[in-house]
C-alpha positions in Angstrom: 0.0 -0.1 -0.1 1.4 3.3 -0.8 2.0 5.8 2.0 -0.8 8.2 2.9 0.0 11.9 3.5 -1.8 12.3 7.1 -2.6 15.0 9.2 -2.6 14.8 13.1 -4.4 17.6 15.1 -3.8 16.8 18.7 -3.4 19.6 21.6 -2.1 16.9 23.9 1.6 16.0 23.5 1.9 12.8 24.5 -1.1 11.6 22.4 0.1 13.2 19.6 3.5 11.9 19.8 1.7 7.9 20.2 -0.2 9.0 17.2 2.7 10.3 14.7 4.7 7.2 15.6 1.8 4.7 14.8 1.2 6.5 11.7 4.6 6.5 10.5 4.9 2.6 11.7 2.1 1.9 9.4 4.0 3.4 6.4 2.4 6.8 6.0 3.6 10.3 5.8 2.6 12.1 8.6 2.6 15.9 10.0 1.4 17.3 13.1 -0.6 20.4 14.3 -0.8 21.1 18.3 -4.8 22.6 17.6 -7.3 23.0 15.2 -6.5 26.5 13.9 -2.9 25.4 13.1 -4.2 22.3 11.4 -6.5 24.6 9.3 -3.9 26.2 8.4 -1.6 23.5 7.3 -4.7 22.1 5.3 -4.9 24.9 3.4 -1.2 24.9 2.5 -1.4 21.5 1.1 -2.5 18.5 0.2 -3.5 15.8 2.8 -5.5 12.4 2.3 -6.2 11.8 6.0 -6.5 14.1 9.0 -6.8 12.5 12.5 -8.2 15.2 14.5 -9.0 15.3 18.4 -12.6 16.3 19.3 -11.9 19.1 22.3 -9.3 21.2 20.7 -8.3 24.9 21.8 -9.1 27.7 19.3 -10.8 25.1 16.7 -12.0 22.0 17.9 -12.7 18.7 16.0 -16.1 19.4 14.6 -15.7 22.8 13.1 -12.2 21.5 11.8 -14.2 18.6 9.7 -17.1 21.2 8.8 -14.6 23.5 7.1 -12.7 20.8 5.6 -15.4 19.3 3.9 -16.6 23.2 2.7 -13.2 23.9 1.2 -12.7 22.5 -2.3 -9.6 20.3 -2.8 -7.9 18.3 -5.6 -8.1 15.1 -3.6 -10.8 13.9 -1.0 -9.6 14.0 3.1 -10.8 11.0 5.1 -11.4 12.6 8.2 -11.1 10.5 11.7 -12.4 11.9 14.7 -10.3 10.9 17.8 -12.2 11.4 21.2 -12.7 10.2 24.8 -16.2 10.6 24.3 -18.2 7.2 24.1 -21.4 8.3 23.8 -22.7 7.0 20.0 -24.4 10.3 19.7 -21.3 12.2 19.7 -20.2 9.7 16.8 -23.2 10.7 14.7 -22.6 14.3 15.4 -19.1 14.1 14.3 -20.4 12.0 10.9 -22.8 14.9 10.3 -19.7 17.4 10.2 -18.1 15.6 7.9 -15.9 12.8 9.6 -15.8 9.7 7.9 -14.5 7.4 10.8 -14.0 7.6 14.8 -11.2 6.3 16.7 -11.8 6.4 20.5 -9.0 7.6 23.0 -6.7 5.8 24.2 -6.5 4.5 20.6 -5.3 0.8 19.7 -2.7 1.2 16.9 -3.9 -2.0 15.2 -7.4 -0.3 15.1 -5.5 2.9 14.2 -4.2 0.4 10.9 -7.5 -0.5 10.1 -8.6 2.8 9.9 -5.9 3.9 7.8 -6.3 0.8 5.4 -10.2 1.9 4.9 -9.2 5.7 4.5 -6.7 4.5 1.6 -9.6 2.5 -0.1 -11.9 5.4 0.1 -9.3 8.0 -1.2 -8.1 6.0 -3.9 -11.9 5.1 -5.1 -12.2 9.2 -5.0 -8.9 9.6 -6.6 -10.7 7.0 -9.5 -13.5 8.9 -9.6 -12.0 12.0 -9.8 -9.8 11.0 -12.7 -13.0 9.4 -14.7 -14.6 12.9 -14.2 -12.0 14.6 -15.6 -11.7 12.3 -18.3 -15.5 12.8 -19.1 -15.1 16.5 -18.9 -12.2 16.0 -21.6 -14.6 14.3 -23.8 -17.5 16.3 -23.1 -15.2 19.3 -24.3 -14.1 17.4 -27.4 -17.5 16.6 -28.5 -18.7 20.2 -27.9 -15.6 21.5 -29.9 -16.5 18.8 -32.8 -20.0 19.7 -32.8 -18.9 23.2 -33.3 -16.6 22.6 -36.0 -16.7 21.9 -39.9 -15.3 18.0 -40.3 -14.2 19.2 -44.1 -12.4 22.7 -43.6 -12.1 22.8 -39.6 -13.6 26.2 -39.8 -16.1 26.8 -36.9 -19.7 26.0 -38.3 -23.2 27.4 -38.4 -24.0 26.5 -34.6 -20.9 28.2 -33.5 -21.6 30.9 -35.9 -24.7 31.5 -33.7 -23.7 31.5 -30.3 -20.6 33.8 -31.4 -23.0 36.1 -33.3 -25.5 36.7 -30.3 -22.9 37.3 -28.1 -21.4 40.1 -30.1 -24.3 41.3 -31.0 -25.1 41.3 -27.1 -22.3 43.7 -26.6 -23.2 45.4 -29.4 -26.4 46.6 -27.7 -25.1 46.6 -24.4 -21.7 48.5 -25.1 -22.2 50.2 -28.6 -19.2 47.8 -29.5 -19.3 47.8 -33.5 -19.2 44.9 -35.3 -20.1 43.8 -38.8 -20.6 40.5 -40.7 -19.3 39.5 -44.3 -20.8 36.3 -46.4 -18.8 34.8 -49.3 -19.5 32.5 -52.0 -17.1 30.7 -54.3 -17.7 32.0 -57.8 -19.3 29.1 -60.0 -18.6 26.5 -57.8 -20.9 24.1 -59.7 -19.2 24.5 -62.7 -15.6 23.6 -60.8 -17.4 20.6 -59.5 -18.5 19.7 -62.6 -14.8 20.1 -64.2 -13.0 18.6 -60.9 -15.1 16.4 -59.1 -16.2 16.7 -55.7 -12.7 15.5 -54.3 -11.2 18.4 -56.3 -14.1 20.6 -55.1 -13.3 19.6 -51.2 -9.7 20.6 -52.0 -10.5 23.9 -53.4 -12.8 24.9 -50.2 -10.1 23.8 -47.9 -7.7 26.3 -49.5 -10.5 28.9 -49.7 -11.3 28.0 -46.2 -7.6 28.4 -45.1 -7.2 31.3 -46.9 -9.8 33.2 -44.9 -9.0 32.4 -41.6 -5.4 33.1 -42.4 -6.4 36.8 -43.8 -8.8 37.7 -41.3 -7.6 39.8 -38.7 -6.9 39.0 -35.2 -10.3 38.7 -33.3 -12.0 38.1 -36.2 -13.6 34.7 -36.6 -14.3 32.9 -39.8 -17.2 30.0 -40.3 -17.9 27.7 -42.9 -21.8 28.6 -43.8 -22.7 26.1 -45.5 -21.9 24.1 -49.4 -19.3 27.0 -51.0 -20.7 29.7 -48.6 -18.3 31.1 -45.7 -18.9 33.9 -43.2 -16.5 35.9 -41.3 -17.6 38.1 -38.1 -15.7 41.2 -38.1 -15.5 42.4 -34.1 -15.0 46.3 -33.6 -15.0 46.9 -37.1 -16.2 50.0 -39.0 -17.6 49.9 -42.6 -14.4 50.9 -44.2 -12.1 49.1 -42.4 -14.5 46.1 -43.3 -14.7 46.5 -46.6 -10.9 46.6 -46.9 -10.4 43.5 -44.7 -12.8 41.8 -47.0 -11.4 42.9 -50.1 -7.7 41.6 -48.7 -9.2 38.3 -48.3 -10.6 38.0 -51.9 -7.5 39.3 -53.5 -5.7 36.2 -51.4 -8.1 34.0 -52.7 -7.5 35.0 -56.1 -3.9 35.2 -55.8 -3.9 31.1 -55.1 -4.1 31.1 -58.6 -6.3 27.9 -58.6 -7.3 26.9 -62.1 -10.9 27.3 -62.8 -12.1 27.0 -66.6 -15.3 27.9 -65.7 -14.8 31.3 -63.9 -13.8 33.4 -67.0 -12.5 35.7 -67.8 -9.8 35.3 -65.1 -9.8 31.5 -65.4 -9.1 31.0 -61.6 -11.2 30.1 -58.4 -12.8 33.8 -57.2 -14.8 34.5 -54.5 -17.9 37.3 -53.9 -18.8 39.0 -50.8 -21.5 41.0 -49.5 -20.9 42.9 -46.1 -23.6 44.2 -43.5 -22.7 46.8 -40.6 -24.8 46.8 -37.3 -25.7 50.3 -36.8 -27.5 51.4 -33.3 -29.9 53.9 -35.3 -31.1 50.9 -37.9 -31.6 48.5 -34.9 -31.2 45.6 -37.0 -31.3 42.1 -35.7 -28.6 39.3 -36.3 -30.5 37.6 -38.7 -31.4 40.8 -40.6 -27.6 41.3 -41.0 -27.4 38.1 -42.4 -29.9 38.9 -44.7 -28.4 42.2 -45.2 -25.2 40.7 -46.4 -26.9 38.2 -48.1 -28.2 40.6 -50.3 -25.1 42.1 -50.4 -23.6 38.9 -51.9 -26.4 39.0 -54.6 -25.5 42.2 -55.7 -21.5 41.6 -56.0 -22.8 38.3 -58.1 -24.7 40.6 -60.3 -22.3 42.9 -60.9 -19.7 40.4 -62.4 -18.5 38.6 -59.2 -14.8 38.6 -57.6 -15.6 42.0 -55.9 -17.1 43.0 -52.3 -20.5 44.6 -51.8 -21.5 46.6 -48.9 -25.3 46.4 -48.1 -26.9 49.8 -48.7 -30.5 50.4 -49.6 -29.4 51.2 -53.1 -27.0 49.1 -55.0 -23.0 50.1 -54.7 -20.3 48.1 -55.6 -17.3 48.5 -53.6 
């Protein structure tokens, strides 16, 4: 059995010394405190798997020490043994209600103490295994949550994460006036690209576009796959002129990849078109309405010849 880390809280010197020797002879590490207050300070500063505490002590008695230990969150479970000369069962129940796990009468029998420590080792080991399993489960849940919010093809965030982020950003916009913009992208003539290169080639092209959008987006901006050949960029703290410049930088970066696209003339390379909508306090547009505005601007970009960025206005305006 691997040694436990044991803290003794006992104000009577001879009893404390006997307890220390018995614990150490059982193969455990041991630290001793002369009263409950000192034991509490030691517990807060270090991890102990077992505390053996006298019931009656100055400054802080065993019952209150048990209550404080149970109220203090710790990475490891602490097994509490109350040591007392009181033989009344009612006191034992009172100690259990205060958080104690076990009870040892004074004067203690070393063999009984050894048995209590064996039980403590089993209980703390079980708690440790449960804590490890809970940590593994939490990591798995986190990974599943992240997977549910990630597009499996491109590795960008998906629409679920988009709506979570968009609602949070919009809430900050309404509360604090933090400006933001949205941009919706579409790969130009992507059906013709798929027809020519096949779905495998289309997937490779989408991944290349996704990497470029993510790489060219400003720090703080967030890129998403909106669906099919559509992508979305959430521009945080961005005014219209800055948003247009940022999105044109992305558009030019995609074009500069020079991915051959015979169905996209006159350039003959893969390009994207984008629509931008800006959140304005005066307009009181919801996130859903902003996306509709960006989609309307995207269609204007397509109608104007593609491979361009259009900012939403009440009248068409190509930028």
